[in-house]
C-alpha positions as CSV (number, residue, x, y, z in Angstrom):
1,A,-109.6,2.8,122.1
2,S,-108.7,-0.6,120.8
3,E,-112.4,-1.6,120.7
4,E,-113.2,1.4,118.6
5,S,-110.4,0.7,116.1
6,S,-111.4,-2.9,115.8
7,H,-115.1,-1.8,115.2
8,C,-113.9,0.5,112.4
9,Q,-111.8,-2.3,110.9
10,K,-114.8,-4.6,110.9
11,K,-117.0,-2.0,109.3
12,R,-114.4,-1.4,106.6
13,D,-114.0,-5.1,106.0
14,V,-117.8,-5.4,105.4
15,T,-117.7,-2.4,103.0
16,V,-114.8,-4.0,101.1
17,E,-116.7,-7.3,100.9
18,K,-119.7,-5.5,99.6
19,I,-117.7,-3.7,96.9
20,A,-115.9,-6.9,96.0
21,L,-119.3,-8.6,95.6
22,L,-120.6,-5.7,93.5
23,L,-117.5,-5.8,91.3
24,K,-117.7,-9.5,90.9
25,S,-121.4,-9.5,90.0
26,S,-121.0,-6.8,87.4
27,S,-117.7,-8.0,86.0
28,N,-119.2,-8.3,82.5
29,Y,-119.4,-4.5,82.3
30,Q,-116.3,-3.5,84.2
31,S,-116.2,0.2,83.4
32,K,-119.7,0.6,84.8
33,S,-118.9,-1.3,88.0
34,Y,-115.8,0.9,88.4
35,D,-118.0,4.0,88.2
36,S,-120.2,2.5,90.9
37,Y,-117.1,1.8,93.0
38,A,-115.9,5.3,92.5
39,K,-119.3,6.6,93.6
40,L,-119.4,4.3,96.7
41,V,-115.9,5.2,97.7
42,P,-115.1,8.8,96.7
43,H,-112.1,9.0,99.0
44,V,-110.1,6.3,97.2
């Protein structure tokens, strides 16, 4: 079970990194990048 949870954690960390990168690269149009974020992560 601990292996599973650590795998999920790793997966989530990667997703967070991707989103952070996306937001950073599109910080000149923040409202647009927020829309992308909302689409990528609808459960937030």
